[in-house]
C-alpha positions in Angstrom: 23.5 29.4 -52.1 21.7 31.7 -49.7 19.0 30.9 -47.1 16.5 32.7 -49.2 17.4 30.7 -52.3 17.1 27.5 -50.2 13.6 28.4 -49.0 12.6 29.4 -52.5 13.8 26.0 -53.8 11.5 24.1 -51.4 8.2 23.2 -53.0 5.2 25.1 -51.5 3.4 21.9 -50.6 6.3 20.8 -48.4 6.5 24.2 -46.7 2.8 24.0 -45.9 3.0 20.5 -44.4 5.9 21.4 -42.1 4.1 24.3 -40.4 1.2 22.3 -38.8 3.7 19.6 -37.6 5.9 22.1 -35.9 2.9 23.8 -34.3 1.5 20.4 -33.1 4.9 19.6 -31.6 5.0 22.8 -29.6 1.5 22.3 -28.4 2.2 18.7 -27.4 5.3 19.8 -25.5 3.5 22.5 -23.6 0.6 20.3 -22.8 3.0 17.7 -21.4 4.7 20.3 -19.3 1.4 21.6 -18.0 0.4 18.0 -17.0 3.6 17.5 -15.1 3.3 20.9 -13.3 -0.4 20.1 -12.5 0.8 17.0 -10.6 3.3 19.0 -8.6 0.8 21.7 -7.9 -1.8 19.2 -6.7 0.8 17.5 -4.4 1.9 20.9 -3.1 -1.7 21.9 -2.5 -2.5 18.7 -0.6 0.6 19.1 1.6 -0.1 22.8 2.3 -3.8 22.2 3.2 -2.9 19.3 5.5 -0.2 21.3 7.3 -2.4 24.4 7.6 -5.3 22.4 8.9 -3.3 20.4 11.4 -1.0 23.2 12.6 -3.3 24.3 15.5 -3.0 20.7 16.9 0.8 20.6 16.4 1.1 24.1 18.0 -1.1 23.2 21.0 0.4 19.8 21.9 3.9 20.1 20.3 6.0 16.9 19.9 3.9 15.3 22.6 1.1 14.9 20.0 3.1 12.1 18.4 3.9 10.3 21.7 0.7 10.9 23.7 -1.9 8.1 24.1 -4.7 10.4 25.2 -7.7 11.1 23.0 -10.2 13.0 25.2 -12.8 14.9 23.2 -14.4 16.3 26.4 -11.2 18.0 27.5 -9.6 18.6 24.1 -6.6 16.4 24.8 -5.4 14.5 21.8 -2.5 12.2 21.1 -1.6 10.3 17.9 0.5 7.4 19.1 -2.1 4.7 19.4 -3.3 5.4 15.8 0.2 5.6 14.5 1.2 2.3 16.1 -1.9 0.6 14.9 -1.3 1.8 11.4 2.3 0.5 11.3 1.5 -2.8 13.0 -1.4 -3.7 10.7 0.6 -2.7 7.6 3.5 -4.9 8.9 1.2 -7.9 9.5 -0.3 -7.4 6.0 3.2 -7.5 4.4 4.4 -10.5 6.5 1.3 -12.5 5.4 0.7 -11.0 1.9 4.1 -10.8 0.3 5.0 -14.6 0.6 1.6 -15.6 -0.7 1.7 -13.1 -3.5 5.2 -14.3 -4.6 4.0 -17.9 -4.4 0.9 -17.2 -6.6 3.1 -15.4 -9.1 5.7 -18.2 -9.3 3.0 -20.9 -9.5 1.2 -19.1 -12.4 4.4 -18.5 -14.4 6.3 -21.7 -13.7 4.2 -24.5 -12.4 0.5 -24.1 -13.3 -0.9 -26.1 -16.2 -2.3 -24.1 -19.1 -5.9 -25.1 -18.3 -5.6 -23.9 -14.7 -3.5 -20.8 -15.2 -6.2 -18.7 -16.8 -9.0 -19.1 -14.2 -6.6 -18.5 -11.3 -5.2 -15.3 -13.1 -8.7 -14.1 -13.7 -9.7 -14.7 -10.0 -6.6 -12.7 -8.8 -7.5 -9.8 -11.1 -11.2 -9.9 -9.9 -10.0 -9.7 -6.3 -8.2 -6.5 -7.1 -11.4 -5.0 -8.4 -13.4 -5.8 -5.2 -14.3 -2.5 -3.3 -12.7 -2.2 0.1 -16.1 -1.9 1.8 -16.9 -5.4 0.6 -13.8 -6.7 2.2 -14.8 -4.9 5.4 -18.3 -6.3 5.3 -17.1 -9.8 4.6 -14.5 -9.5 7.3 -17.0 -8.3 9.9 -19.8 -10.8 9.2 -17.9 -13.8 8.1 -14.2 -13.7 9.0 -14.5 -12.2 12.4 -16.9 -14.8 13.9 -14.8 -17.6 12.5 -11.6 -16.1 13.6 -12.9 -15.6 17.2 -14.3 -19.1 17.5 -11.5 -21.1 15.8 -8.4 -19.0 16.4 -8.6 -16.5 19.2 -10.4 -18.7 21.8 -8.2 -21.8 21.4 -5.0 -19.8 21.0 -5.7 -17.7 24.1 -6.3 -20.9 26.1 -2.9 -22.3 24.9 -0.7 -19.2 25.3 -2.2 -17.9 28.6 0.5 -17.4 31.1 3.4 -17.7 28.7 6.1 -15.0 29.2 6.3 -13.4 25.7 4.1 -15.3 23.4 1.2 -15.1 25.8 1.6 -11.3 26.0 1.5 -10.9 22.2 -1.2 -13.5 21.3 -3.5 -13.6 24.4 -6.9 -12.0 23.9 -8.7 -10.7 26.9 -12.0 -10.4 25.0 -12.0 -12.8 22.0 -14.6 -11.0 19.9 -12.6 -11.5 16.7 -12.0 -7.8 16.3 -8.4 -6.6 16.6 -5.1 -5.5 15.1 -4.3 -9.0 13.8 -7.7 -9.3 12.2 -7.2 -5.9 10.4 -3.8 -7.0 9.3 -5.1 -10.2 7.8 -7.9 -8.4 5.9 -5.3 -6.0 4.6 -3.2 -8.9 3.5 -6.1 -10.3 1.5 -6.5 -6.9 -0.1 -2.9 -6.4 -1.2 -2.3 -9.9 -2.5 -4.0 -9.3 -5.9 -1.9 -6.2 -6.6 1.5 -7.7 -5.6 0.7 -11.0 -7.3 -0.5 -9.4 -10.6 2.5 -7.1 -11.0 5.0 -9.9 -10.0 3.4 -12.3 -12.4 3.6 -9.9 -15.3 7.2 -9.1 -14.5 8.1 -12.8 -14.4 6.4 -13.4 -17.7 8.5 -10.7 -19.3 11.8 -12.3 -18.4 13.3 -13.9 -21.6 12.6 -17.6 -21.7 16.1 -18.3 -22.8 17.4 -17.5 -19.3 15.1 -20.1 -17.8 15.8 -22.7 -20.4 19.5 -22.2 -20.0 19.2 -22.8 -16.3 17.1 -25.9 -16.7 19.6 -27.1 -19.4 22.5 -27.1 -16.9 20.5 -29.1 -14.4 18.9 -26.4 -12.2 15.8 -27.3 -10.3 12.7 -25.2 -10.4 13.5 -23.7 -7.0 17.0 -22.8 -8.2 15.7 -21.2 -11.4 13.3 -19.1 -9.3 15.8 -18.2 -6.7 18.9 -17.5 -8.9 17.3 -16.4 -12.2 13.8 -15.1 -11.9 13.8 -13.2 -8.6 17.1 -11.3 -9.3 15.9 -10.3 -12.8 12.5 -9.1 -11.4 13.8 -7.7 -8.1 13.2 -4.1 -8.9 9.7 -4.7 -10.0 8.9 -6.9 -7.0 10.1 -4.1 -4.7 7.8 -1.7 -6.5 4.9 -4.1 -6.2 5.5 -4.6 -2.5 5.7 -0.8 -1.9 2.4 -0.4 -3.9 0.8 -2.9 -1.6 2.3 -1.2 1.5 0.9 2.1 0.4 -2.6 0.7 0.1 -2.2 -1.1 3.5 -1.2 2.2 5.2 -4.0 4.2 3.8 -6.9 1.7 3.8 -9.9 3.1 5.6 -13.2 1.3 5.4 -12.2 -2.3 5.6 -9.9 -1.6 8.6 -12.6 0.5 10.3 -15.0 -2.5 10.2 -12.6 -5.0 11.8 -10.0 -3.2 13.9 -12.2 -2.6 16.9 -11.7 1.2 16.9 -10.4 1.2 20.5 -8.2 4.2 21.5 -5.7 2.2 23.5 -2.3 0.6 23.2 -2.1 -3.1 23.9 0.9 -5.5 23.8 -1.4 -8.1 22.3 -2.1 -8.0 18.6 -5.4 -9.8 19.3 -6.9 -6.9 21.1 -8.9 -4.1 19.4 -7.0 -1.0 18.3 -7.2 1.8 15.8 -5.4 3.2 12.8 -5.0 6.8 11.5 -7.5 6.1 8.7 -10.1 4.5 10.9 -9.8 7.2 13.5 -10.4 9.9 10.8 -13.3 7.9 9.3 -15.0 7.5 12.6 -14.8 11.0 13.9 -14.4 13.4 11.0 -18.1 14.1 10.3 -18.8 15.2 13.9 -15.4 16.9 14.7 -15.3 20.6 15.5 -12.6 22.9 16.7 -9.4 21.4 18.0 -10.6 17.8 17.4 -11.0 18.6 13.7 -7.5 20.0 13.7 -6.2 16.9 15.5 -7.8 14.7 12.8 -6.2 16.7 10.0 -2.9 16.5 11.8 -3.3 12.7 11.8 -3.8 12.9 8.1 -0.7 14.9 7.8 1.3 12.3 9.7 -0.1 9.6 7.4 0.9 11.6 4.4 4.4 11.9 5.8 4.7 8.2 6.6 3.6 7.4 3.0 6.3 9.8 1.8 8.9 8.0 3.8 7.8 4.7 2.4 8.2 6.1 -1.1 11.7 7.4 -0.3 12.6 3.9 1.1 11.3 2.3 -2.0 13.5 4.6 -4.2 16.6 3.7 -2.1 15.9 0.0 -2.3 15.4 0.2 -6.0 18.6 2.1 -6.6 20.6 -0.4 -4.5 19.1 -3.3 -6.4 20.0 -1.7 -9.7 23.5 -1.1 -8.6 24.2 -4.8 -8.0 
């Protein structure tokens, strides 16, 4: 039988129905390809614009731009190190405080919470994720900062004053409540809903037979969580933590309210400081010339740091999957 004979033997109705399906499949495939290319083009455009905008500052100051602590708008001398250090320290504090609390919330909701209490707590966590960052900043400035200054900074400074290492890190010269630690704590409150929600969903998706088997051989709740749930959800937990870290690194308004916006480096996390995002938010509207280029260069550095975080997350995920 020839191909022509095969085509002739096919009913006309079937031939008519196949043509639109094939056309739709081609259109769908091309639309998906365009969507993927659009993401790559957008990313390349952002990278190119940041590099071009910040290049005059990189060319003027060279590698010293990354290590210098000077930020003199009168003499056009700019250095990024205080903002870089503030960004990294506040994000680290947010992770140290937020990740254990998030994991505790997720484990409690999936393993320990009674049914009548689980739903309101889950709803509250999801509502916290929807709160705008400026609300966190306003609450931090008008509520948290005064309480933190009166009940933490002042008593703690009186206790640690004169101590060799602890006193250097925790002593506050001007206990106003504003500072690197305050910004890190506010960031911790902001990332907890994201990490807790994702971790809770991943723990819920683990087959119940694994938990029941562990309980059946006499494992305690801690042993089930440690040896069954966390290994099964390890990749997802790492992804959730990296998502929270990404928000902590790039958060602007909330940090601007409570970090103190001081362009100096201090060994104490109680003292005011600045981050890359807060520096850009404070000065971008009035910046001209080399100052504007320096701010864009700060944004380029933040973009690069976020990229490194993404690479680290991919490496961690691949190692966890290999075990």
